[in-house]
C-alpha positions in Angstrom: -41.5 -73.8 -21.9 -38.3 -75.5 -21.1 -36.8 -74.9 -24.5 -33.1 -75.2 -25.1 -31.5 -72.0 -26.3 -29.0 -72.2 -29.1 -25.3 -72.2 -28.1 -22.6 -70.9 -30.3 -19.9 -73.3 -31.3 -17.1 -71.1 -30.1 -18.6 -70.7 -26.6 -19.1 -74.5 -26.4 -15.5 -75.1 -27.2 -14.4 -72.5 -24.7 -16.2 -74.1 -21.8 -15.3 -77.7 -22.7 -13.5 -79.3 -19.9 -13.5 -76.2 -17.6 -16.7 -76.8 -15.6 -16.2 -80.3 -14.4 -17.5 -81.0 -10.9 -19.4 -77.7 -10.6 -22.2 -77.0 -8.0 -24.7 -74.2 -8.3 -26.0 -72.8 -5.0 -28.8 -70.5 -4.0 -30.1 -69.7 -0.4 -31.6 -72.7 1.3 -35.1 -72.6 2.7 -37.9 -70.1 1.9 -37.3 -66.4 1.3 -40.1 -64.2 2.7 -40.7 -60.7 1.4 -43.4 -58.1 1.8 -45.2 -56.4 -1.1 -43.4 -53.3 -2.2 -40.0 -54.4 -0.9 -36.9 -55.5 -2.8 -36.1 -59.2 -3.4 -32.4 -60.2 -3.7 -31.4 -63.8 -4.5 -27.7 -64.6 -4.7 -26.4 -67.5 -6.8 -22.8 -68.8 -7.1 -20.9 -71.7 -8.6 -18.6 -73.6 -6.3 -15.4 -75.4 -7.5 -15.1 -73.1 -10.4 -11.6 -72.2 -11.5 -12.2 -71.0 -15.0 -10.3 -67.9 -16.3 -13.5 -66.0 -17.4 -16.9 -65.1 -16.0 -19.4 -67.8 -15.5 -22.8 -67.3 -17.2 -26.1 -67.7 -15.4 -29.7 -68.2 -16.5 -32.7 -67.4 -14.2 -36.1 -69.0 -14.6 -39.4 -68.6 -12.6 -42.3 -70.9 -11.8 -45.3 -70.0 -9.6 -46.1 -73.7 -9.0 -42.6 -75.3 -9.0 -42.8 -76.7 -12.6 -43.0 -75.3 -16.1 -40.3 -72.6 -15.5 -40.3 -69.4 -17.6 -37.1 -67.7 -18.8 -36.6 -64.7 -16.5 -33.1 -63.3 -17.2 -29.7 -64.3 -18.5 -26.2 -62.8 -18.1 -25.1 -63.6 -21.6 -28.2 -64.0 -23.9 -30.3 -60.9 -24.4 -33.2 -62.9 -26.0 -33.4 -65.4 -23.2 -36.3 -63.8 -21.0 -40.0 -64.1 -22.0 -41.9 -61.0 -23.2 -43.5 -60.4 -19.8 -40.1 -60.2 -18.1 -38.5 -58.3 -21.0 -40.6 -55.3 -20.1 -39.8 -55.4 -16.4 -36.1 -55.8 -17.3 -36.3 -52.7 -19.5 -38.0 -50.7 -16.7 -35.2 -51.7 -14.3 -37.6 -53.6 -12.0 -35.6 -56.8 -12.6 -31.8 -56.8 -13.0 -28.8 -59.1 -12.6 -25.7 -57.8 -10.7 -22.5 -59.7 -10.9 -20.5 -59.8 -7.7 -17.7 -62.1 -8.9 -16.7 -64.3 -11.8 -18.7 -67.2 -10.3 -21.4 -65.2 -8.5 -24.4 -63.1 -9.5 -27.5 -61.6 -7.7 -31.1 -61.4 -8.9 -32.7 -58.1 -7.9 -36.5 -57.6 -8.1 -37.7 -54.2 -7.0 -41.2 -53.5 -5.7 -42.1 -57.1 -5.2 -45.7 -58.0 -6.1 -47.8 -61.0 -5.0 -47.3 -62.5 -8.5 -43.6 -62.8 -7.8 -44.3 -65.5 -5.2 -43.1 -68.9 -6.5 -39.9 -70.8 -7.3 -36.8 -69.3 -8.8 -34.2 -71.5 -10.5 -30.5 -70.5 -11.2 -28.7 -72.6 -13.8 -25.4 -72.5 -15.6 -25.3 -73.6 -19.3 -23.0 -76.5 -20.1 -21.9 -78.6 -23.1 -19.9 -81.2 -21.1 -19.7 -84.7 -22.6 -20.5 -86.1 -19.2 -22.4 -84.5 -16.4 -20.3 -84.0 -13.2 -22.0 -81.9 -10.5 -25.2 -79.9 -10.2 -25.8 -77.2 -12.9 -28.9 -75.6 -11.3 -30.5 -74.9 -8.0 -34.0 -73.7 -6.9 -35.3 -71.4 -4.1 -38.9 -70.7 -3.0 -40.1 -67.1 -2.4 -43.2 -66.1 -0.4 -44.7 -62.6 -0.8 -46.7 -61.2 2.1 -49.0 -58.3 2.3 -47.6 -55.1 4.1 -49.0 -55.4 7.6 -46.4 -53.2 9.4 -47.6 -49.8 10.7 -45.0 -47.2 12.1 -45.8 -43.7 13.2 -44.8 -40.9 15.6 -46.7 -40.1 18.7 -47.8 -36.8 17.3 -48.1 -35.3 13.8 -46.5 -33.2 12.6 -43.2 -34.1 14.4 -42.9 -31.6 17.3 -39.8 -29.4 18.0 -38.6 -29.6 21.6 -36.7 -26.7 23.1 -34.7 -27.6 26.2 -32.0 -26.4 28.4 -28.9 -28.4 29.0 -29.6 -30.8 31.9 -33.4 -31.0 31.5 -35.1 -34.4 30.7 -37.0 -35.2 27.6 -39.0 -38.2 26.1 -39.7 -39.3 22.5 -42.3 -41.9 21.4 -43.1 -43.8 18.3 -45.7 -46.6 17.5 -45.0 -49.8 15.7 -47.4 -52.8 15.1 -47.6 -55.7 12.6 -50.8 -57.5 11.5 -48.9 -60.2 9.5 -50.5 -63.6 9.5 -47.1 -65.1 10.1 -45.3 -65.0 13.4 -42.9 -62.0 13.0 -40.8 -60.0 15.3 -40.1 -56.2 15.4 -36.7 -54.5 15.9 -36.5 -50.8 16.7 -33.6 -48.2 16.5 -33.6 -44.6 17.7 -31.3 -42.6 15.4 -30.1 -38.9 15.8 -29.4 -36.8 12.7 -27.3 -33.6 12.9 -26.8 -32.5 9.3 -25.2 -35.2 7.3 -24.0 -37.1 10.4 -26.0 -39.9 11.9 -25.7 -41.5 15.3 -27.3 -44.6 16.7 -28.7 -43.7 20.1 -30.3 -47.0 21.4 -31.6 -50.1 19.6 -33.9 -53.0 20.5 -33.1 -56.1 18.4 -35.6 -58.6 17.1 -34.3 -61.0 19.8 -35.3 -58.5 22.5 -31.7 -57.2 23.3 -30.7 -53.5 23.9 -27.7 -52.1 22.1 -26.5 -48.6 23.0 -24.9 -46.5 20.2 -21.3 -45.3 20.1 -20.9 -42.7 22.8 -24.0 -43.6 24.7 -22.7 -46.7 26.5 -22.0 -44.9 29.8 -25.3 -43.0 29.8 -27.2 -46.2 29.0 -25.5 -48.2 31.8 -26.0 -45.4 34.3 -29.7 -45.1 33.4 -29.4 -41.7 31.7 -30.7 -43.1 28.4 -33.6 -45.7 28.4 -35.9 -47.4 26.0 -39.1 -49.0 27.1 -42.6 -49.9 25.8 -45.8 -48.0 26.6 -48.9 -50.1 25.9 -48.8 -52.7 23.2 -47.5 -50.6 20.3 -45.6 -47.6 21.7 -41.8 -47.3 22.2 -40.4 -44.6 24.4 -36.9 -43.1 24.4 -36.2 -41.4 27.8 -33.2 -39.0 28.4 -32.8 -37.9 32.0 -30.3 -35.0 31.4 -30.1 -33.4 28.0 -26.6 -32.6 26.7 -25.6 -30.2 24.0 -24.7 -33.2 21.9 -28.3 -34.4 22.1 -29.5 -31.6 19.8 -30.8 -32.8 16.4 -33.5 -34.7 14.6 -34.6 -38.1 16.0 -35.9 -40.9 13.8 -37.6 -44.2 14.8 -36.5 -47.0 12.5 -38.6 -50.3 12.7 -37.7 -53.5 11.0 -39.8 -56.7 10.8 -38.1 -60.1 11.1 -39.2 -63.7 10.6 -37.6 -67.0 11.5 -37.4 -69.6 8.7 -35.9 -73.0 9.4 -33.8 -71.5 12.3 -32.6 -68.5 10.3 -33.8 -64.9 10.8 -34.8 -62.8 7.8 -35.5 -59.1 7.7 -38.5 -58.8 5.6 -39.0 -55.1 5.7 -38.0 -51.8 7.3 -39.7 -48.5 7.9 -38.6 -45.2 9.4 -40.4 -42.1 10.7 -39.4 -38.7 11.9 -40.4 -38.3 15.6 -39.2 -34.9 16.8 -36.5 -32.2 16.6 -34.7 -31.4 19.9 -33.1 -28.0 20.3 -30.7 -27.5 23.3 -30.7 -24.0 24.5 -27.3 -22.9 25.9 -27.1 -21.9 29.6 -26.5 -18.2 30.1 -23.7 -17.7 32.6 -21.6 -14.6 33.3 -19.1 -13.7 36.0 -18.3 -10.1 36.8 -15.6 -8.6 39.1 -14.5 -5.0 39.7 -12.1 -3.8 37.0 -9.6 -1.7 39.0 -8.9 -2.1 42.7 -6.3 -0.3 44.8 -5.4 -1.4 48.3 -2.7 -0.3 50.7 0.1 -2.6 51.7 -0.7 -4.5 54.9 -4.5 -4.1 54.4 -7.1 -6.7 53.3 -8.1 -7.2 49.6 -11.8 -7.9 49.2 -13.0 -8.9 45.7 -16.6 -9.9 44.8 -17.6 -12.2 42.0 -21.2 -11.7 40.9 -22.8 -14.6 38.9 -25.6 -14.1 36.4 -27.4 -17.2 34.9 -30.9 -18.1 33.5 -31.0 -21.4 35.3 -33.4 -21.6 38.2 -33.4 -25.4 38.6 -31.1 -27.5 40.8 -27.7 -26.3 39.6 -24.6 -26.0 41.8 -21.8 -23.5 41.1 -18.1 -24.1 41.4 -16.1 -20.9 41.9 -12.3 -20.6 41.5 -10.2 -17.5 42.1 -6.9 -17.3 40.2 -4.0 -14.8 40.0 -1.8 -13.9 37.1 0.9 -11.3 36.4 -0.6 -10.7 32.9 -4.2 -9.9 32.0 -4.4 -13.2 30.0 -5.4 -16.1 32.3 -4.6 -18.7 29.6 -0.9 -17.9 29.6 1.5 -20.0 31.8 2.1 -18.7 35.3 -1.5 -18.4 36.4 -2.0 -19.9 39.9 -5.1 -20.8 41.8 -5.7 -18.9 45.0 -9.0 -20.4 46.4 -11.7 -22.7 45.2 -15.3 -23.5 46.3 -16.4 -26.8 44.9 -20.0 -27.9 44.1 -20.3 -29.4 47.5 -19.6 -25.9 49.0 -16.2 -27.0 50.4 -13.6 -24.2 50.4 -9.9 -24.9 49.4 -7.6 -22.0 50.2 -4.4 -21.0 52.1 -4.3 -19.4 55.6 -4.0 -15.9 54.3 -6.8 -16.3 51.8 -10.5 -16.8 52.4 -13.4 -17.6 50.1 -17.0 -17.1 51.1 -20.4 -16.4 49.6 -23.2 -14.2 50.8 -25.9 -15.7 48.5 -25.9 -18.2 45.6 -25.0 -15.4 43.2 -22.2 -13.5 45.1 -18.8 -14.9 46.1 -16.1 -13.0 48.0 -12.3 -13.4 47.9 -10.5 -12.0 51.0 -6.6 -11.7 50.9 -5.2 -10.6 54.3 -2.1 -8.5 54.8 -1.4 -7.7 51.2 2.0 -6.9 49.9 3.6 -5.8 46.7 3.7 -9.3 45.3 -0.1 -9.3 45.4 -0.3 -6.7 42.7 -1.6 -8.3 39.4 -4.7 -9.6 37.8 -7.4 -11.7 39.5 -9.9 -13.9 37.7 -13.1 -15.6 38.8 -13.8 -18.9 37.1 -17.4 -20.2 37.5 -18.8 -23.6 36.4 -22.4 -24.8 36.7 -23.1 -28.5 37.5 -26.3 -30.4 37.3 -26.9 -33.7 39.0 -27.1 -36.8 36.8 -28.3 -40.3 37.2 -26.8 -42.4 40.0 -25.3 -39.4 41.8 -23.2 -38.3 38.8 -22.7 -34.7 37.9 -22.6 -32.9 34.6 -21.1 -29.5 33.8 -23.6 -27.5 31.8 -21.9 -24.1 31.6 -18.5 -22.4 32.3 -17.5 -18.7 32.4 -14.4 -16.6 33.2 -14.6 -13.1 34.4 -12.6 -10.2 33.0 -9.5 -9.5 34.9 -9.6 -7.4 38.1 -6.5 -5.2 38.1 -5.3 -4.9 41.6 -2.6 -2.4 42.6 -1.0 -2.5 46.0 0.2 0.8 47.2 2.8 1.1 50.0 4.6 3.8 51.8 8.0 4.1 50.1 11.0 4.3 52.4 12.0 8.0 52.7 15.8 8.5 52.5 18.5 10.5 50.7 21.8 9.4 49.1 25.0 11.4 49.1 28.2 10.6 47.4 31.5 12.2 48.3 35.2 11.5 47.5 37.3 10.9 50.6 40.4 10.5 48.4 40.9 12.3 45.1 43.8 11.4 42.9 46.2 14.1 41.8 48.2 11.9 39.5 47.8 8.6 37.7 48.3 5.6 40.0 47.0 7.6 43.0 44.2 5.9 45.0 40.6 7.0 44.7 38.0 6.4 47.4 34.3 7.2 47.2 31.7 6.9 50.0 28.0 6.5 49.3 25.9 7.3 52.4 22.2 6.8 53.1 20.8 9.6 55.3 17.5 10.8 56.7 16.1 7.3 57.1 13.0 6.8 59.3 13.3 4.7 62.4 10.1 2.8 61.5 11.7 1.1 58.5 12.9 -1.9 60.3 11.8 -4.2 57.4 13.9 -2.3 54.9 17.2 -3.4 53.5 19.5 -1.1 51.5 21.8 -2.2 48.6 24.0 -0.2 46.2 24.9 -0.1 42.6 28.0 1.7 41.3 28.1 3.4 37.9 30.7 5.1 35.8 30.1 7.7 33.0 32.8 9.1 30.8 33.4 12.8 30.6 32.2 14.1 27.2 31.1 17.3 25.7 27.7 18.6 26.8 26.0 17.7 23.4 27.3 14.1 23.4 25.1 11.2 24.5 26.9 9.3 27.2 25.8 5.9 28.5 26.5 4.7 32.0 28.5 1.6 32.6 27.7 -0.7 35.5 30.7 -1.3 37.8 29.0 -3.4 40.4 25.6 -4.2 41.7 24.5 -5.6 45.1 21.4 -7.8 45.1 18.9 -8.2 47.9 21.0 -10.8 49.6 24.0 -8.5 49.6 25.8 -10.6 47.0 28.0 -8.5 44.7 28.1 -8.9 40.9 30.6 -7.1 38.8 30.1 -5.4 35.5 32.2 -6.0 32.4 34.3 -2.8 33.0 35.3 -3.8 36.5 35.3 -7.6 36.6 39.0 -8.2 35.8 40.3 -5.3 37.9 38.1 -6.4 40.9 39.5 -9.9 40.6 43.0 -8.4 40.6 42.3 -6.4 43.7 42.5 -3.0 42.0 38.8 -2.3 42.5 37.5 -2.8 46.1 33.8 -2.6 46.9 32.9 -2.7 50.6 30.1 -2.0 53.1 31.7 -0.6 56.3 28.5 0.5 58.0 24.8 -0.2 57.7 24.3 3.1 55.8 27.7 3.5 54.1 29.0 1.8 51.0 32.6 2.4 49.8 34.3 2.1 46.5 38.1 2.3 46.2 40.4 2.3 43.2 43.9 1.2 44.4 45.6 2.6 41.3 43.7 5.2 39.3 44.5 5.3 35.6 43.8 7.9 33.0 40.9 5.8 31.7 39.3 6.0 35.2 38.7 9.7 34.9 35.1 10.5 34.7 31.8 10.8 36.7 30.9 8.2 39.3 27.5 7.9 41.0 25.8 5.3 43.2 22.2 4.1 43.3 20.8 2.9 46.6 17.9 0.5 46.4 15.5 -0.1 49.2 14.1 -3.7 49.6 11.0 -4.4 51.7 10.5 -7.6 53.5 7.4 -9.5 52.4 5.0 -11.8 54.3 6.8 -14.9 53.0 10.2 -13.5 54.2 11.2 -12.6 50.6 12.5 -9.2 49.7 11.0 -6.9 47.0 12.6 -3.8 45.6 10.5 -0.8 46.6 12.6 2.3 45.7 15.8 3.5 43.9 17.5 6.8 44.8 20.3 8.2 42.7 23.2 10.2 44.1 24.7 13.2 42.4 27.8 12.3 40.3 31.3 13.0 41.6 33.9 13.9 38.9 37.3 12.3 39.2 39.6 14.3 37.1 43.2 15.7 36.9 44.9 17.6 34.2 47.2 15.5 32.0 50.6 17.1 31.6 53.7 15.5 30.3 56.2 14.4 32.9 59.3 16.6 32.8 62.7 15.4 34.0 65.9 17.5 33.6 69.4 16.4 34.6 72.4 18.8 34.7 75.9 17.5 35.1 78.9 19.6 36.2 82.6 19.1 37.0 83.8 20.9 40.2 87.5 20.6 39.1 87.7 21.0 35.4 91.5 20.6 35.1 93.3 17.6 36.4 96.1 15.2 35.4 96.3 11.4 35.1 96.4 9.8 38.5 94.1 12.4 40.1 90.5 12.0 41.2 87.6 12.7 38.7 84.4 14.1 40.2 81.1 14.8 38.6 77.8 15.9 40.2 74.3 15.5 38.7 71.4 17.8 39.7 67.9 16.5 39.0 64.7 18.5 38.7 61.2 17.1 37.8 57.7 18.2 37.1 54.3 16.4 37.0 55.8 13.3 38.6 54.1 12.1 41.8 56.5 11.5 44.8 59.5 10.8 42.6 62.5 8.7 43.5 65.5 8.6 41.2 67.9 5.9 39.9 71.2 7.0 38.4 73.5 5.2 35.9 76.9 6.5 35.0 78.0 5.9 31.4 81.2 6.5 29.5 81.5 6.9 25.8 85.0 6.2 24.5 86.5 8.7 22.0 86.8 7.9 18.4 89.8 5.7 17.6 88.9 2.8 19.8 89.1 0.1 17.1 87.2 -2.6 19.1 83.9 -0.7 19.2 84.0 2.9 18.2 81.8 5.2 20.2 80.6 2.4 22.3 78.8 3.4 25.5 79.8 1.5 28.6 77.9 1.3 31.8 80.1 1.9 34.8 78.1 2.1 38.0 74.5 2.5 39.0 72.4 3.5 42.1 68.7 2.5 42.1 65.7 4.2 43.7 66.3 2.3 46.9 70.0 3.6 47.0 71.5 0.3 46.2 74.8 0.6 44.4 75.9 -1.8 41.6 79.0 -2.1 39.5 77.9 -2.5 35.9 80.6 -3.1 33.3 83.6 -1.9 35.4 86.1 -4.7 34.8 89.4 -3.2 36.1 90.1 -5.7 38.9 92.9 -3.5 40.3 90.5 -0.6 40.8 87.4 -2.3 42.2 87.0 0.4 44.7 88.2 3.1 42.3 84.6 4.3 41.4 82.0 5.7 43.9 78.4 6.8 43.3 76.5 8.4 46.2 73.4 10.4 46.8 74.1 13.9 48.2 70.5 15.0 48.4 67.2 13.7 47.2 67.8 15.4 43.8 71.6 15.5 43.7 74.1 12.7 43.0 78.0 12.6 43.0 80.3 10.3 41.0 84.0 9.9 41.8 86.7 8.0 40.0 90.1 7.7 41.9 93.5 7.4 40.2 92.4 8.1 36.8 94.3 6.7 33.9 94.8 7.7 30.3 92.4 4.9 29.2 89.6 6.5 31.2 89.4 9.3 28.7 85.9 9.8 27.2 82.5 11.4 27.6 80.7 10.8 31.0 77.0 11.2 31.5 74.3 10.6 34.2 71.2 8.6 33.0 68.5 9.4 35.6 65.1 7.6 35.8 62.2 8.9 37.9 60.0 6.3 39.6 56.5 6.8 41.1 55.2 4.6 44.0 52.6 2.0 43.1 50.7 -0.2 45.6 53.0 0.4 48.5 56.3 -1.2 47.8 56.0 -1.3 44.0 57.4 1.4 41.6 56.4 2.5 38.2 58.8 4.2 35.8 57.6 7.7 35.1 60.4 9.3 33.0 64.0 9.0 32.0 66.5 11.7 31.1 70.2 12.0 30.0 72.5 14.6 31.3 74.9 16.7 29.4 78.4 15.1 28.9 81.5 15.7 31.0 84.7 15.0 29.1 87.9 13.6 30.5 90.8 14.6 28.2 94.3 14.2 29.3 96.7 16.7 27.7 100.0 14.7 27.5 103.0 14.5 25.2 103.9 11.0 26.1 104.8 8.1 23.8 102.6 6.7 21.0 102.3 2.9 20.8 101.5 0.9 17.6 101.1 -2.8 17.1 101.6 -5.1 14.1 101.5 -8.8 13.4 104.1 -10.7 11.3 104.3 -14.4 10.4 107.0 -16.3 8.5 104.5 -19.1 7.8 101.3 -17.6 6.3 100.6 -20.8 4.5 101.4 -24.1 6.2 100.6 -27.8 5.8 98.4 -29.5 8.3 100.4 -30.5 11.4 103.1 -27.8 10.8 104.0 -25.1 13.4 102.4 -21.7 13.0 104.4 -18.7 14.3 102.8 -15.3 14.8 104.8 -12.2 16.1 103.0 -9.3 17.7 105.5 -6.4 17.3 105.1 -3.1 19.4 106.6 0.1 18.2 107.0 3.3 20.3 107.0 6.8 18.9 107.8 10.0 20.6 109.6 10.2 23.9 112.0 7.4 24.7 111.0 5.3 27.7 113.1 3.0 30.0 112.0 -0.7 29.4 111.3 -1.0 33.1 108.8 1.8 32.8 106.7 0.0 30.2 104.4 -3.1 30.5 101.9 -4.6 28.2 98.7 -6.7 28.2 98.7 -8.7 25.0 95.7 -10.7 23.7 95.5 -12.8 20.6 92.3 -13.1 18.6 91.3 -15.1 15.5 88.4 -14.9 13.1 88.0 -18.3 11.5 86.6 -17.2 8.1 87.9 -15.7 4.9 86.4 -12.3 5.9 85.9 -10.5 9.1 82.1 -11.3 9.2 82.3 -13.5 12.3 82.9 -12.6 15.9 86.6 -12.8 17.0 87.6 -15.7 19.2 90.0 -15.1 22.1 93.0 -17.5 21.8 95.4 -16.6 24.5 96.4 -13.6 26.6 99.4 -12.5 28.6 99.1 -9.7 31.2 101.7 -7.2 32.2 102.6 -9.4 35.2 103.5 -12.3 32.8 100.5 -14.6 33.5 99.3 -16.5 30.5 95.7 -17.5 30.0 94.7 -19.8 27.1 91.1 -20.5 26.0 89.9 -24.0 25.5 89.3 -25.2 22.0 87.5 -28.2 20.4 90.3 -29.4 18.1 93.7 -30.9 18.9 96.2 -28.2 18.1 97.9 -26.5 21.0 98.7 -22.8 21.7 101.6 -21.2 23.4 102.3 -17.5 24.1 105.6 -16.0 25.2 107.4 -12.7 25.4 110.4 -12.9 23.0 111.7 -9.4 23.8 110.5 -6.2 25.4 108.4 -5.3 22.4 107.8 -8.7 20.8 105.3 -11.4 21.7 105.2 -14.8 20.0 102.0 -16.9 19.5 102.7 -20.5 18.3 100.1 -23.0 17.1 101.5 -26.6 17.4 100.1 -29.4 15.3 97.9 -27.1 13.2 94.5 -28.3 12.0 92.2 -27.3 9.2 90.1 -25.3 11.7 93.1 -23.1 12.5 92.9 -21.1 9.2 91.7 -17.5 9.3 92.6 -13.9 10.3 94.8 -13.4 13.4 95.4 -10.1 15.2 96.7 -9.0 18.5 95.3 -6.5 21.0 97.8 -4.5 23.2 97.1 -2.4 26.3 100.2 -0.4 27.2 101.0 0.5 30.9 103.4 3.4 31.6 104.9 4.3 34.9 104.2 7.9 35.9 106.8 10.1 37.6 104.9 9.6 40.8 105.5 5.8 40.5 102.0 4.8 39.7 101.1 2.7 36.6 98.9 4.4 34.0 96.8 2.4 31.6 97.0 3.7 28.0 94.4 3.2 25.3 94.0 -0.2 23.9 95.5 -0.7 20.4 94.8 -3.4 17.8 97.0 -4.7 15.0 95.9 -5.4 11.4 94.9 -9.0 10.8 97.1 -11.6 9.1 95.4 -14.4 7.1 96.8 -17.9 7.8 96.1 -20.8 5.4 96.3 -24.5 6.5 96.8 -26.9 3.5 96.4 -30.7 3.5 99.5 -33.0 2.7 98.0 -35.3 0.1 100.9 -37.8 0.1 101.1 -38.1 3.9 97.3 -38.2 4.1 97.0 -41.2 1.8 100.3 -43.0 2.6 99.2 -45.0 5.6 95.8 -45.9 4.2 97.4 -47.2 1.0 100.1 -49.2 2.9 97.4 -50.7 5.2 95.2 -51.6 2.2 98.0 -53.3 0.2 99.1 -55.3 3.3 95.6 -56.5 4.2 95.0 -57.5 0.6 98.2 -59.6 0.4 97.5 -61.3 3.7 93.9 -62.1 2.7 95.0 -63.5 -0.6 97.7 -65.8 0.9 95.2 -67.0 3.5 92.7 -67.9 0.9 95.2 -69.9 -1.1 96.3 -71.7 2.0 92.7 -72.6 3.0 92.0 -73.9 -0.6 95.1 -76.1 -0.6 94.3 -77.6 2.7 90.8 -78.3 1.8 91.7 -80.1 -1.5 94.5 -82.1 0.1 92.9 -83.5 3.3 89.2 -83.1 2.9 88.4 -84.1 -0.7 90.9 -87.0 -1.3 89.3 -90.4 -2.1 91.0 -93.7 -2.9 89.2 -96.0 -5.4 90.3 -99.6 -6.1 89.2 -100.9 -9.4 90.3 -103.8 -11.8 92.2 -103.2 -14.9 90.0 -102.7 -17.8 90.5 -102.6 -21.5 90.3 -99.1 -22.9 87.9 -100.1 -25.5 85.4 -101.4 -23.0 82.7 -99.4 -21.3 83.7 -97.5 -18.2 82.6 -98.9 -14.9 79.3 -97.6 -13.5 81.0 -96.9 -10.3 82.4 -93.7 -11.9 78.9 -92.3 -11.8 
């Protein structure tokens, strides 16, 4: 024994210098084990910082000397033959837990395994530094622990929830040493395990997870019966208590102040089965009750429990047959102490322990729905606690509340029917045949519109307005804007009459209208519930659509007249399919072809509106302001008169008549417009013919020169005395190379010799004078570039008639003459050149003068120096 095993050289070199100061440690004191148990001895090396695993050797001695090789972590041939066999069978093995730690495991310890075990680490250090081995003593005791159930085989207990049960197991030890027992009750439910209650070797109780409250309240207890029996008592069984119960006993010994568990045994005690409590709640399926009566519902409870259980009954109400959905509310509740919680109109009572009644007084429509009976069974626990053992919900009881519907009829009639568009429409919806006993009934109305279609078309109704239970009106999309504009008016004039008025009925409003009257019944909580809807028969609002017809005929009472006489024209108006028409008249005149200013231009002369207000339109003859008259002879006839007619009044005269229909009182809508036949004014005369022409001796001038333009009038035909002729002359200019721009009035001279000149933006001046009887001179003084263009004159002749009155002839225009304004280059640049030369000369002389003065007075310096030879160096003062 005690031989030294060979060490390879490479291993020795590897460990050289790495294990200095090492200490090998095993458990201190004596390890005690029981025959048949497993022995585990840990061993580790402290102060080890080597990079690889530390090797360990285990030796055994029964007397403390002459150790035998037991096992090694690195040399397979280290153990003796006896331990080689046990190593091969797996009874002895080494388990490394770290690089510097290992455990020796001996399974099924035998009495021969009692002795001393030494753990050492091999070393080839040159000097010994530390402890390379350590020894621990092991004692092996005979198995003296006996554990068993109170009955064999283990019984199966069938319980109801809330009932008590007890389980027992026996445990005793005949060990010669002073040992202590520890006990644990464990519940198995399939693969899951739960600790119920434990008694430690030090005599302390530890409840398992989830059992703390039951242990502290006394619901779960562990106590001893006799000298070797341990009893687990459960006062009220729960569904979670179902499963298989095991009693686990461990034996402990104290060695040098440390407790060691020397062995542990477990035994199956019993299987507990918790039978569920049978509980059912039943209510009637369908119940019908009249409004104002009492609703009596009974909830019958069925259960298999006969012990001390207390029910808790709750009645709930829901609009749907599913009580789990939101919206369910509790009506009444009877708690386990038989206290009732309800409202004044609801009562909850019970005839016996299995029958509970719900009484709802003075039911209304809002009580229609589904009623549920919720029942819970409670059993008393330890220390006045309660535990729920069962819960059930009944099927819904469908309750329908019937009531006497208000009996009434609804009639709709049209008090105003439109005959044309824009006429008002008024509908009255009346409630008739109501009973006097319906004091708690309120009526509201809804108005609907349905378009006229063919009989085979599907027509949907459009909501116009609806009145809610509080008589608040809400408009539909079709009527919202028109109601805000005041065109749709909804009103309630009487308690039984609702009105709808359309102020201005349009073609789109034609169709069927009907009303729906809703009856609202007052409930017990002062709310209103709709109880009935009654529809009226539709009323059709319709009128035939025909085109508006307006005809105007003009005539001339005196077809032949001469210049200076009065012209009279009457216009007769006839209309069809126009509601309450009023007419406005406009007199127009179309000048004959030959008017060069605007051929065939229609001019407005005078008008008379639908309110008979006369207005002069484009009548510009200041001398004849009162020369035209327009008046209404009858509602459909108008007369136009023009006094002292002149030759210039020749043309086609018409009446433009517009028919207006009244809208919203003082407003009017244009219905139709028509034009009468023309009445021509044509003077048959052999008088003189006037012509006008423009002549200029200076068609091309230099800017600043005088432009002279002559307007020459020639007379053809009968000769006239110069005193019998007069002219209105106006000069116009178009400042462009063509006639694409509007003419600009320059100056005018009327027949009385008054000259009028227009204001211009440039500096040239204008003058207009009469040179002779038939010549007029326009002069442009100081012409500018802007004065170029086409110039022409407009002449209006006036001729004195034999009666002595002046007759205005047709206006004539001359052909244009183009005037060119050139620029005088020499004169344009003469003054700028003279000014530039003069300024340059002055500036040059001034510069020379300034330079001379500066050099003479400012830069002169007198320097006194001695006479020096020319060949000598110059004085440094010159620097």
